[in-house]
C-alpha angles and dihedrals in degrees: 000000000000091000091060092045090051092050092048091049090049090050091050092049091048090051093050092050094043098054091045091052092047092049092047094049091045092053093046089049094051094046099072090051092060095067137264117342092228129011093228091058091051092057093046090062094056 
């Protein structure tokens, strides 16, 4: 059943990409809420 194997492999690959994307976007979304990335940049904006 090579069609089923192909679909299962595609589902596994989609899962691996999906969780990595979700984790990356979650971390990049949390980062700005923690404060300025670098103190020198924070003073430059003032």
